[in-house]
C-alpha positions as CSV (number, residue, x, y, z in Angstrom):
1,M,0.1,-0.1,0.0
2,R,1.2,3.6,-0.8
3,F,-0.1,5.9,2.0
4,L,1.9,9.0,1.3
5,P,1.4,10.3,4.8
6,G,3.1,13.6,4.1
7,L,1.4,14.3,1.1
8,L,-2.0,13.7,2.8
9,L,-1.0,15.6,5.8
10,L,-0.2,18.6,3.6
11,A,-3.5,18.3,1.9
12,L,-5.4,18.5,5.2
13,T,-3.6,22.0,5.9
14,L,-4.7,23.5,2.6
15,P,-7.3,26.4,2.6
16,A,-10.6,25.8,1.0
17,L,-10.3,27.1,-2.4
18,A,-12.7,29.0,-4.6
19,V,-11.3,27.7,-8.0
20,K,-12.5,24.2,-9.0
21,L,-11.0,22.5,-11.9
22,S,-11.3,19.3,-13.8
23,P,-8.1,17.1,-13.9
24,L,-4.9,18.9,-15.0
25,A,-6.7,21.8,-16.4
26,P,-5.2,25.2,-15.8
27,K,-7.0,28.0,-13.9
28,P,-8.9,30.0,-16.7
29,D,-8.1,33.6,-17.5
30,W,-11.4,34.9,-18.1
31,S,-9.8,38.3,-19.3
32,K,-9.2,36.6,-22.5
33,L,-12.8,36.6,-23.3
34,D,-13.1,40.3,-23.4
35,G,-12.3,40.5,-26.8
36,Y,-15.9,39.0,-27.3
37,Q,-17.7,41.8,-25.6
38,R,-20.5,43.0,-27.8
39,T,-19.9,40.4,-30.4
40,I,-23.3,38.5,-29.6
41,T,-26.9,39.7,-28.9
42,H,-28.9,38.6,-25.8
43,D,-31.1,36.1,-27.9
44,E,-28.4,34.4,-30.0
45,F,-26.6,33.8,-26.5
46,A,-29.5,32.5,-24.8
47,H,-30.5,30.3,-28.0
48,L,-27.2,28.6,-28.0
49,V,-27.1,28.1,-24.4
50,N,-30.5,26.5,-24.1
51,T,-30.3,24.5,-27.6
52,V,-26.6,23.3,-28.0
53,Y,-24.5,23.9,-24.9
54,S,-26.7,23.4,-21.9
55,P,-29.9,21.8,-22.9
56,D,-30.7,20.7,-19.5
57,G,-30.5,24.2,-18.3
58,G,-27.5,23.4,-16.0
59,F,-25.5,26.5,-17.0
60,W,-28.1,28.9,-15.7
61,A,-27.2,27.4,-12.0
62,F,-23.9,29.4,-12.5
63,A,-25.0,32.4,-14.5
64,T,-27.8,35.4,-14.3
65,L,-29.1,36.8,-17.5
66,T,-30.2,40.2,-18.2
67,P,-31.3,41.9,-21.5
68,D,-27.8,43.7,-21.4
69,H,-25.4,41.1,-20.2
70,V,-24.8,37.8,-18.6
71,T,-22.4,37.2,-15.5
72,I,-20.8,33.8,-14.6
73,Y,-20.3,33.0,-11.2
74,S,-17.7,30.8,-9.3
75,D,-20.5,28.4,-8.0
76,A,-24.1,27.9,-7.7
77,T,-24.4,30.4,-4.9
78,K,-23.7,33.3,-7.3
79,K,-21.8,35.1,-4.7
80,T,-18.4,35.6,-6.6
81,P,-18.7,36.8,-10.3
82,E,-16.0,35.7,-12.5
83,F,-17.0,37.2,-15.7
84,T,-19.5,39.6,-17.3
85,L,-20.2,39.6,-21.0
86,H,-22.1,42.4,-22.4
87,F,-24.4,42.0,-25.4
88,A,-24.7,43.6,-28.7
89,G,-27.7,45.7,-29.1
90,S,-28.6,44.1,-32.5
91,D,-27.0,42.0,-35.2
92,A,-26.2,44.9,-37.0
93,T,-24.3,46.5,-34.4
94,A,-22.6,43.5,-33.2
95,L,-18.7,43.8,-33.2
96,P,-16.6,41.3,-34.9
97,R,-15.0,38.3,-33.1
98,P,-11.4,38.3,-32.3
99,Y,-10.6,35.5,-34.7
100,A,-12.5,34.5,-37.8
101,Y,-12.1,30.8,-38.8
102,K,-12.7,30.3,-42.7
103,T,-15.7,28.5,-43.4
104,H,-15.7,29.1,-47.2
105,G,-12.9,28.4,-49.7
106,V,-10.8,31.3,-50.9
107,S,-9.2,29.5,-53.7
108,T,-9.9,30.6,-57.2
109,D,-8.2,27.4,-58.6
110,P,-10.7,24.4,-59.0
111,R,-7.7,22.1,-59.0
112,T,-6.9,23.3,-55.3
113,P,-10.1,24.2,-53.8
114,L,-8.7,24.3,-50.1
115,A,-5.6,26.5,-50.9
116,G,-5.5,29.0,-48.2
117,I,-7.5,26.7,-45.8
118,K,-5.6,25.1,-42.5
119,I,-6.8,21.7,-41.5
120,A,-6.0,20.2,-38.2
121,L,-5.9,16.4,-38.1
122,D,-5.8,14.6,-34.6
123,P,-5.5,10.7,-34.9
124,G,-7.0,9.7,-31.7
125,H,-5.0,8.0,-28.9
126,I,-1.1,7.4,-28.5
127,G,-0.6,3.7,-29.6
128,G,2.8,1.8,-29.9
129,D,3.8,0.9,-26.6
130,W,0.9,2.5,-24.8
131,A,-1.9,0.9,-26.8
132,K,-2.5,-1.7,-23.9
133,L,-2.3,0.9,-21.3
134,E,-4.9,3.0,-23.1
135,A,-7.1,-0.2,-23.6
136,R,-7.1,0.2,-27.1
137,Y,-5.6,-3.1,-28.2
138,F,-6.7,-6.5,-28.7
139,K,-5.6,-9.5,-30.5
140,L,-7.9,-12.4,-31.9
141,G,-6.0,-15.8,-32.1
142,D,-3.2,-15.7,-34.9
143,D,-4.2,-12.5,-36.5
144,P,-2.4,-9.2,-36.2
145,P,-3.3,-7.1,-33.1
146,V,-5.7,-4.4,-33.5
147,M,-4.5,-1.1,-32.0
148,E,-6.8,1.9,-32.4
149,A,-4.3,4.5,-32.7
150,Q,-2.8,2.7,-35.8
151,L,-5.9,2.6,-37.5
152,N,-6.5,6.3,-36.7
153,L,-3.2,7.3,-37.8
154,I,-3.2,5.1,-40.9
155,T,-6.5,6.9,-41.9
156,C,-5.2,10.5,-41.1
157,K,-2.2,9.9,-43.4
158,I,-4.3,9.1,-46.3
159,L,-6.7,11.9,-45.5
160,A,-3.8,14.5,-45.1
161,E,-2.4,13.4,-48.7
162,R,-5.9,13.9,-50.3
163,L,-6.6,17.2,-48.5
164,Q,-3.0,18.3,-49.3
165,S,-3.7,17.6,-53.0
166,D,-6.8,19.8,-52.6
167,G,-4.6,22.6,-51.5
168,A,-5.0,22.5,-47.6
169,Q,-2.2,23.3,-45.3
170,I,-2.2,20.4,-42.7
171,I,-1.4,20.7,-39.1
172,W,-0.7,17.6,-37.1
173,A,-1.8,17.1,-33.7
174,K,0.6,14.3,-33.2
175,H,3.2,12.2,-35.4
176,G,3.7,8.5,-34.6
177,Y,3.1,6.6,-31.6
178,E,4.9,8.7,-29.2
179,P,2.8,11.0,-26.9
180,T,2.5,14.8,-27.4
181,T,2.7,15.6,-23.6
182,D,5.8,15.4,-21.6
183,E,3.9,13.9,-18.9
184,R,4.0,10.2,-18.1
185,P,2.0,8.2,-15.7
186,D,4.9,8.1,-13.0
187,T,4.8,12.0,-13.0
188,L,1.2,12.3,-12.2
189,H,0.7,10.5,-9.0
190,H,-0.1,13.8,-6.9
191,E,-2.8,14.6,-9.5
192,A,-4.0,11.1,-9.3
193,I,-4.6,11.3,-5.5
194,A,-6.2,14.6,-6.0
195,A,-8.6,13.0,-8.3
196,L,-9.4,10.0,-6.3
197,A,-9.9,12.1,-3.3
198,A,-12.4,14.3,-5.2
199,P,-16.1,14.1,-3.9
200,A,-18.2,11.5,-5.9
201,G,-19.7,13.2,-9.0
202,G,-17.7,16.3,-8.4
203,S,-14.5,17.9,-9.5
204,S,-11.5,18.5,-6.9
205,P,-10.3,21.7,-6.0
206,S,-7.0,22.3,-7.3
207,D,-3.9,23.9,-5.5
208,E,-1.6,25.5,-8.4
209,I,1.4,24.3,-6.4
210,F,0.9,20.9,-5.0
211,G,-2.1,19.6,-7.4
212,L,-3.7,18.3,-4.2
213,P,-7.4,18.5,-3.2
214,D,-8.9,20.5,-0.3
215,L,-9.8,17.7,2.3
216,S,-10.8,20.2,4.9
217,P,-13.2,20.8,6.6
218,R,-16.0,19.0,4.8
219,R,-13.8,16.2,3.9
220,S,-11.5,16.0,6.7
221,H,-11.3,12.2,6.5
222,V,-7.9,11.0,5.1
223,R,-8.4,8.1,2.6
224,A,-5.4,6.2,1.7
225,F,-5.4,4.6,-1.8
226,S,-3.6,1.5,-2.9
227,E,-0.7,1.6,-4.9
228,S,-2.3,0.1,-8.1
229,R,-5.4,2.4,-7.9
230,I,-3.1,5.4,-7.7
231,D,-1.2,3.9,-10.6
232,N,-4.1,3.2,-12.6
233,E,-5.5,7.0,-12.0
234,A,-2.4,8.3,-13.1
235,A,-2.5,6.4,-16.3
236,L,-5.9,7.7,-17.0
237,L,-4.9,11.1,-16.4
238,F,-1.9,10.7,-18.6
239,Y,-3.8,9.5,-21.9
240,R,-7.3,11.1,-21.1
241,S,-6.4,14.3,-20.1
242,A,-2.6,15.3,-20.4
243,E,-2.2,14.0,-23.9
244,I,-5.2,15.8,-25.3
245,R,-4.6,19.1,-23.5
246,A,-1.0,18.8,-24.9
247,R,-2.4,18.3,-28.4
248,A,-4.9,21.1,-28.1
249,E,-2.2,23.6,-26.9
250,L,0.0,22.7,-29.9
251,V,-2.9,22.9,-32.5
252,N,-4.4,26.1,-31.1
253,R,-1.1,28.2,-31.4
254,Q,-1.6,27.6,-35.2
255,H,-5.3,28.6,-35.7
256,P,-6.5,25.9,-38.0
257,D,-9.7,26.7,-39.7
258,L,-11.1,23.3,-38.9
259,T,-9.9,20.4,-36.9
260,I,-10.9,16.8,-37.6
261,C,-10.6,14.2,-34.9
262,V,-10.4,10.7,-36.3
263,H,-11.5,7.6,-34.3
264,Y,-12.7,4.1,-34.8
265,N,-15.6,3.0,-32.6
266,A,-15.9,-0.6,-30.8
267,D,-18.3,-2.7,-28.9
268,D,-17.3,-4.2,-25.5
269,W,-14.7,-6.9,-26.7
270,G,-14.3,-8.5,-23.3
271,N,-10.9,-10.1,-22.7
272,P,-8.3,-8.3,-25.1
273,D,-6.7,-11.8,-25.5
274,H,-9.9,-13.6,-26.3
275,P,-12.1,-10.5,-27.7
276,T,-15.6,-11.0,-28.8
277,L,-16.6,-9.9,-32.5
278,S,-20.0,-8.1,-32.7
279,G,-22.2,-8.2,-35.5
280,T,-22.6,-4.6,-37.3
281,S,-20.8,-1.4,-37.0
282,K,-22.6,2.0,-36.4
283,L,-21.5,5.5,-37.0
284,I,-21.5,8.7,-35.0
285,I,-20.3,12.1,-35.5
286,F,-20.1,14.6,-32.5
287,V,-20.7,18.5,-32.3
288,N,-19.4,20.0,-29.2
289,G,-22.0,20.7,-26.6
290,C,-24.7,19.1,-24.1
291,Y,-22.5,20.2,-21.2
292,E,-23.9,18.7,-17.9
293,K,-24.4,20.8,-14.7
294,S,-21.7,18.5,-12.8
295,E,-19.2,19.4,-15.5
296,L,-20.1,23.1,-15.3
297,A,-19.4,23.0,-11.8
298,D,-15.7,23.3,-12.9
299,D,-14.3,26.8,-13.8
300,D,-12.6,25.4,-16.8
301,K,-15.4,23.6,-18.2
302,R,-17.4,26.9,-17.8
303,Y,-14.5,28.8,-19.7
304,D,-14.2,26.2,-22.3
305,M,-18.1,26.5,-23.0
306,M,-18.1,30.2,-23.2
307,R,-15.2,30.2,-25.6
308,K,-16.8,27.6,-28.0
309,L,-20.2,29.5,-27.6
310,L,-18.4,33.0,-28.4
311,D,-16.7,31.6,-31.2
312,R,-20.1,30.6,-32.9
313,D,-18.5,27.1,-33.4
314,A,-22.0,25.3,-33.3
315,A,-23.4,26.6,-36.7
316,S,-20.1,25.6,-38.4
317,E,-19.7,22.3,-36.3
318,E,-23.3,21.2,-37.1
319,K,-22.7,22.0,-40.8
320,G,-19.4,20.1,-41.1
321,C,-20.6,17.1,-38.9
322,S,-23.7,16.8,-40.9
323,L,-21.7,16.9,-44.3
324,V,-19.1,14.4,-43.1
325,G,-21.7,12.4,-41.3
326,R,-23.8,12.0,-44.4
327,E,-20.9,11.1,-46.6
328,M,-19.9,8.3,-44.0
329,L,-23.4,6.8,-43.9
330,E,-23.5,6.7,-47.6
331,A,-19.8,5.3,-48.1
332,F,-20.1,2.5,-45.5
333,G,-23.7,1.8,-45.3
334,Y,-23.6,1.0,-41.6
335,P,-26.6,2.3,-39.6
336,P,-26.3,5.3,-37.3
337,D,-25.7,5.0,-33.6
338,N,-28.6,5.7,-31.3
339,F,-26.9,7.8,-28.7
340,N,-29.8,10.0,-27.2
341,T,-28.8,10.3,-23.6
342,S,-28.7,13.0,-21.0
343,F,-25.3,13.7,-22.1
344,A,-25.7,13.5,-25.8
345,R,-28.6,14.7,-28.3
346,R,-29.4,14.6,-31.9
347,I,-28.6,18.1,-33.2
348,T,-29.3,17.8,-37.1
349,D,-31.4,16.0,-39.7
350,V,-28.4,13.6,-40.2
351,P,-29.3,10.8,-37.7
352,S,-25.6,10.0,-37.0
353,V,-24.8,13.5,-35.6
354,Y,-25.0,14.3,-32.0
355,T,-24.0,17.1,-29.5
356,R,-21.5,15.8,-26.8
357,D,-19.0,17.4,-24.7
358,L,-15.7,15.7,-25.1
359,L,-12.3,16.9,-24.0
360,A,-10.9,17.0,-27.7
361,N,-13.8,19.0,-29.2
362,S,-13.9,21.5,-26.1
363,L,-10.3,22.2,-26.1
364,Y,-9.8,22.7,-29.8
365,H,-10.5,26.2,-30.8
366,G,-12.5,26.7,-33.9
367,P,-14.9,24.3,-35.5
368,V,-14.2,20.4,-34.8
369,I,-15.6,17.5,-36.6
370,Y,-15.3,14.6,-34.2
371,C,-15.6,11.1,-36.2
372,E,-16.1,7.8,-34.8
373,G,-15.8,5.4,-37.6
374,P,-16.5,1.5,-37.9
375,Y,-16.4,-0.8,-34.9
376,M,-12.8,-2.3,-34.6
377,N,-14.5,-5.4,-33.4
378,A,-17.4,-5.9,-35.5
379,R,-17.3,-8.5,-38.2
380,D,-18.4,-6.1,-40.8
381,A,-15.2,-4.0,-40.3
382,Y,-12.5,-6.3,-38.5
383,Y,-11.5,-8.5,-41.3
384,R,-11.0,-5.4,-43.6
385,L,-9.0,-3.7,-40.8
386,I,-6.5,-6.5,-40.6
387,A,-6.1,-6.8,-44.0
388,G,-4.1,-3.4,-44.1
389,D,-4.5,-0.5,-46.5
390,Y,-4.3,-1.3,-50.1
391,L,-5.0,0.1,-53.5
392,G,-8.0,-1.1,-55.7
393,R,-10.3,-3.6,-54.2
394,R,-9.7,-7.0,-52.7
395,T,-12.3,-9.8,-51.8
396,I,-12.5,-10.1,-48.1
397,Q,-15.1,-12.4,-46.3
398,G,-16.7,-13.0,-49.8
399,Q,-17.3,-9.4,-50.9
400,S,-15.2,-7.1,-53.2
401,V,-14.5,-4.0,-51.0
402,P,-11.9,-1.1,-51.1
403,S,-9.3,-0.5,-48.3
404,I,-11.6,0.6,-45.2
405,Y,-9.1,3.2,-44.3
406,R,-9.4,4.9,-47.8
407,Q,-12.9,4.6,-47.6
408,Y,-13.2,6.4,-44.6
409,A,-10.4,9.1,-45.5
410,L,-12.5,9.6,-48.8
411,A,-15.7,10.2,-47.0
412,V,-14.2,12.8,-44.7
413,E,-12.7,14.5,-47.6
414,R,-15.8,14.8,-49.7
415,G,-17.6,16.2,-46.7
416,V,-14.8,18.7,-45.9
417,L,-14.9,19.9,-49.7
418,E,-18.7,20.2,-49.4
419,Y,-18.2,22.1,-46.1
420,F,-15.9,24.8,-47.7
421,A,-17.7,24.9,-50.9
422,K,-21.1,25.9,-49.4
């Protein structure tokens, strides 16, 4: 057992802090949103909150709305204001936003319709030596192993070639199978203790020096966690938080006009050494939104939501996700996933498009298309995946089919071309 008594004793002496942050999140600088003053009207702001970003109304527990402004507070008591946004009097008098992401092509050459457009590609997960740690690895008998990060990277490389031939400048969130972050599980044990000590269903207050939670006075009990539990939590923080945050920081510095997150989905495959194949893949595409009240208790999540809303990403993401989603449904013929839950809702007339708050689509600035492709362990995709990439068509499981990686990349490319053409 690892009790770390010195660290826990220190945690007991820390004062209660007003700032509450999700794991590894920096304390938000609300002054960075001052550039959005009077760039949006009251009606548009309220509409976006109520229909896209907080349809359960959770946001209003931390905000007060008047005809002239909205004030965001540090918690649901609404005693400490964090930021006040003043509204434009009308659409005609609204000021321009600080940064304008291109949503229409600027090229006059039909051979390179995406010239002048910057597109970021985020091949999901790390892979390589980290694939098993991420639980994105399984192997069936003597077949080659399936590692999602490898599938994502193969698809992104093909997609990059196609988009570059269309004239786009490509920005990579990561290359190869090394992490983008400098953190490693062994460097995140303090933060793991903080996350484990957080109250159930809530976030942990963050101390900027020690990364330890406030355990007093309402959580004055000291809980000791086993070494394996701390190690597991540190691993989760490494690949679910630190890695994604590092990618977002790298990408955001370069201001892409569009970010595309590429993933393959899966059913539960059970034991990775004896996985279970499911029957049919389903497709889903995510627009950022549907923040839950429990999430919005974190200062950084309220800030991230406000940034996405004020950049007016919703309309662009709905358009882009719908176009890519329609192309993928047509290309693969797989049914859309049915994902209506408290934290995800249908948002367009394309049945595979839902709002959901994922760390990647909330941290990347500007419009994001977040794709979940065929199921890695579905019979309709698995045998095509282990066949690898190839040109032309092959007979696999009795059917003549193109490379699944190229089919995925081509569908996304077609949707992106439509997005910038309309």
